C-alpha positions as CSV (number, residue, x, y, z in Angstrom):
1,M,37.6,25.9,-25.9
2,T,36.4,28.4,-27.9
3,A,38.2,31.8,-25.9
4,I,42.0,29.8,-26.9
5,L,41.1,29.9,-30.5
6,K,40.2,32.9,-30.3
7,N,42.9,34.4,-28.4
8,P,46.0,35.8,-30.8
9,L,48.7,34.7,-28.7
10,P,47.9,30.9,-28.5
11,N,47.1,30.6,-31.9
12,F,50.3,32.9,-33.6
13,I,52.5,31.0,-30.9
14,F,50.8,27.7,-32.4
15,F,51.1,28.6,-35.6
16,S,54.5,30.0,-35.2
17,Y,56.2,27.2,-34.1
18,V,54.7,24.7,-36.7
19,L,55.9,26.5,-40.1
20,N,59.5,27.2,-39.0
21,A,59.9,23.7,-37.5
22,T,58.3,23.3,-40.8
23,W,60.4,25.1,-42.9
24,E,64.4,24.4,-40.4
25,W,63.7,20.3,-41.5
26,T,63.0,21.2,-45.1
27,Q,66.0,24.0,-44.8
28,S,68.3,21.0,-44.0
29,P,70.2,20.0,-47.1
30,F,71.5,24.2,-47.0
31,F,73.6,23.7,-43.4
32,V,75.9,20.8,-43.1
33,D,75.8,19.2,-39.5
34,A,78.6,19.3,-36.6
35,T,77.5,15.2,-36.6
36,A,75.8,12.5,-38.0
37,D,74.2,12.2,-34.4
38,L,70.0,11.3,-35.1
39,N,69.3,12.6,-31.4
40,T,71.7,16.2,-31.8
41,I,70.9,17.0,-35.8
42,I,67.0,16.6,-33.9
43,W,68.1,18.8,-30.6
44,Y,69.9,20.8,-32.5
45,R,66.0,21.5,-35.1
46,I,63.7,22.2,-31.6
47,H,66.6,24.4,-30.8
48,C,66.1,26.8,-33.8
49,T,62.8,26.0,-34.2
50,L,62.0,27.3,-30.4
51,G,64.4,30.4,-31.3
52,D,62.6,31.1,-34.5
53,T,59.5,31.1,-32.4
54,L,60.8,33.3,-29.3
55,I,62.4,36.3,-31.9
56,L,58.5,36.2,-33.4
57,M,57.2,36.9,-29.9
58,I,59.2,39.4,-29.8
59,G,58.1,41.4,-32.9
60,F,54.6,40.2,-31.6
61,S,55.6,41.5,-28.6
62,F,56.5,44.7,-29.5
63,I,53.5,45.1,-32.4
64,S,51.4,44.9,-29.3
65,V,53.5,46.7,-26.9
66,Y,52.7,49.8,-30.1
67,R,49.5,49.1,-31.3
68,K,48.1,48.8,-27.0
69,G,47.2,45.6,-26.3
70,L,46.3,42.1,-29.1
71,R,43.5,43.4,-31.3
72,W,46.0,44.8,-34.2
73,A,46.4,41.0,-34.7
74,Y,42.5,40.5,-35.6
75,H,43.1,43.8,-38.4
76,P,46.7,43.6,-38.9
77,K,47.9,46.3,-40.9
78,A,50.8,46.1,-43.2
79,K,53.5,48.3,-41.3
80,D,52.6,44.8,-39.0
81,Y,54.1,42.5,-41.5
82,V,56.6,46.1,-42.0
83,I,58.0,44.3,-38.7
84,L,57.9,41.6,-37.5
85,V,59.4,41.1,-41.4
86,F,62.1,43.9,-41.0
87,F,62.9,42.5,-37.4
88,G,63.3,39.4,-38.1
89,V,65.6,39.5,-41.2
90,L,67.5,41.8,-38.7
91,Y,68.4,39.3,-36.9
92,A,68.8,36.4,-39.0
93,F,71.5,38.6,-40.9
94,F,73.5,38.9,-37.3
95,S,72.3,35.1,-35.9
96,E,73.5,34.0,-39.4
97,Y,76.0,36.2,-40.2
98,L,78.1,35.7,-36.4
99,N,77.0,31.8,-35.9
100,V,78.2,30.6,-39.9
101,F,81.6,33.0,-39.6
102,V,82.6,34.3,-36.0
103,R,81.6,31.5,-33.2
104,H,81.6,28.5,-37.0
105,S,78.8,27.3,-34.4
106,W,77.5,25.5,-38.2
107,S,78.4,26.1,-41.6
108,Y,76.3,26.4,-44.9
109,S,76.2,23.0,-47.7
110,R,77.0,23.8,-51.3
111,Y,73.7,24.5,-51.9
112,M,72.8,27.2,-49.9
113,P,72.5,30.2,-52.3
114,L,74.5,33.6,-50.9
115,L,73.8,37.2,-51.0
116,P,77.2,38.2,-53.1
117,V,78.8,40.7,-51.3
118,I,79.0,39.4,-46.9
119,P,78.3,35.6,-48.4
120,V,75.1,35.3,-46.0
121,G,72.9,32.1,-46.6
122,I,70.0,33.4,-48.1
123,I,67.7,30.4,-47.7
124,P,67.3,31.8,-43.9
125,L,66.8,35.3,-44.6
126,L,63.5,34.7,-47.4
127,Q,61.9,32.0,-44.1
128,W,61.8,35.6,-41.8
129,V,60.7,37.2,-45.1
130,L,58.2,34.7,-46.1
131,L,57.4,32.8,-42.4
132,P,56.1,36.2,-40.2
133,P,53.4,37.3,-42.8
134,V,52.1,33.9,-43.4
135,I,51.8,33.2,-39.9
136,V,49.8,36.2,-39.1
137,F,47.3,36.1,-42.1
138,I,46.7,32.5,-40.6
139,T,46.7,33.7,-37.2
140,T,44.5,36.1,-38.5
141,R,41.7,33.8,-39.9
142,Q,42.1,31.4,-37.0
143,I,41.1,34.2,-34.6
144,R,38.8,36.2,-36.7
C-alpha cells in the first residue's frame, strides 16, 4: 500500500479525477444540458471528467518521456507546470470551439463569460489554468 501512496502515477490520476469531477459539477450552471434526464446528465459529467483526466494523463506522459521517467513528479519544475497548462488550455479551446460551434454537442448558458473575439467559454479555459498546477502540487506533496 505504501508503494501506491508514493507512486506519482496513481496519485496523479486520483487527484486529477477528483478535482476535475468537482469542477465539472461546479461549472454546471454555465452550460445548458441537452436533456433533463438525470442519468444522462450524470453520464455527461462522468464522461467529461474521464476525458479531462485522460487529457492530463497525456500531458503527464509527455513530461515523463521528456524528463525520462516519473521522477519529475517528485520535484516538478516551472516548465512542467507550463507544459500541462499550455496543453490543457490549447485542447480546451479547440474542444469548446468544436463542440459548441461546429458539432453543437453542448451550449453555454447566459451565465458563461466568453472570450471577446472568439466566443469560447472562459470557465472551461480557467479549469485548465488552475487545476493542473494544483493537481501536480497535491500529488507532489502526497508522494514525498
